[in-house]
VEXNUBA-806717 format. One record per residue (C-alpha): z, x, y. Coordinates in steps of 0.1 Angstrom, whole numbers, plus 5000, padded with zeros to 4 digits. Example, Ala and Ser with C-alpha at 12.3 -4.5 7.8 and 13.67 -1.06 7.14 Angstrom:
<rs>
507851234955 507151374989 
</rs>
This chain:
<rs>
504649784953 503350084975 500350284960 499450624974 499650984979 503051184984 503751524984 505751514951 506651254923 505751164889 502051034889 502050864856 504450564864 506050394893 509450434903 511750134917 513350204950 516150034969 515850215001 513750485020 516650765008 515250694972 511750764984 512851075002 514751194970 511751114949 508551174967 509451404996 509751175027 507151155050 504051385052 501651385081 498951365058 499651055038 500250705046 502750615020 505850735029 504950565067 504650255050 507450245027 509750355054 508350035077 508949805046 512449915048 512449905084 511449535083 513849405058 512549505028 515249584999 513449644966 510049824961 508150014934 506450314946 503250464924 501850824937 498550884931 496951234934 493851444932 493351734905 496451904901 498651684923 496251764952 496451544982 493951254975 493250965005 492350584998 488950695008 488450994985 486650954951 489251084930 491850824946 489850544937 489350634903 493350664898 493650354916 491350184892 493150364862 496850264871 495649884875 493149924839 494849744810 497350004796 497850174835 500750234850 500649894869 501249714834 504449874826 506049724855 507849384849 507449194880 505249314909 504949024937 503349214966 500749504965 500049744993 497750054993 498450195027 494750255047 492550125012 489149985030 487050044999 485449694991 484849734957 488449884951 489749574973 487749334949 489449544915 492949484932 492349114943 491549034905 494549224892 496849054921 495448704912 496048794872 499748924880 500548594906 500748864933 499948894967 497549204979 498249285017 495149485031 494749665060 491749665083 489849975089 491750185113 488750145139 488149805134 487949615166 487849195173 484149235169 484049435138 487049315114 484749025105 482249285087 485049405064 486149055053 482248975043 482549255012 486149085000 486148725001 485248524969 487248354937 489948634940 490548664973 493448364976 496048614968 494748874995 495348885033 493449105055 495849245085 494549325121 494949575138 496849875135 500149905149 501350165172 505250275162 506850605168 506250885146 509151065136 507351375128 505651365161 508651365183 508451005182 504950945200 503350655193 500550675163 498750365147 499850305111 498150055090 499649725090 500849675051 504249835050 505549635081 504049315066 505449355034 509049405047 508749085071 507448905040 510649045018 512948965047 511448605049 511748535012 515148685008 516248465038 514548135030 513048184993 509448274985 
</rs>
């Protein structure tokens, strides 16, 4: 399951997708101001087959990034009892591209453990070998067994910038590789 802002689409429930064309049709495709579309595309490019996408937005559908208070509030509500995530039968991977807020991560770790899912976390974009360990300090604990933090951000071509290299959070790439491996060998 991928969670983030997209330029269009429902905000009250997640949609099940079977390819990036489903994402484009329902959520508007890639948007330079959002990491969600890129992560979903990277998932499918790396072997993913089936995914849920939950769009979060600010007031009136406004753009909201993973560091914005409106986004973090909507994220917590989506994972609370009765929230949009509870209405999905099976979630085995959770990705929130670019999320680095320690409190939100701890909440998602607990929800991942409760749902028997795995949370794929991105390091901060500015992280380096000397600082990535600091990010781990705030997100270790009893619920951390159902999560992994990936470092560093990956450089890949950006189709919206004439394929110039750009840094992307690793969660979409990693989720695609997990899905491909699970399909080939089993979970």
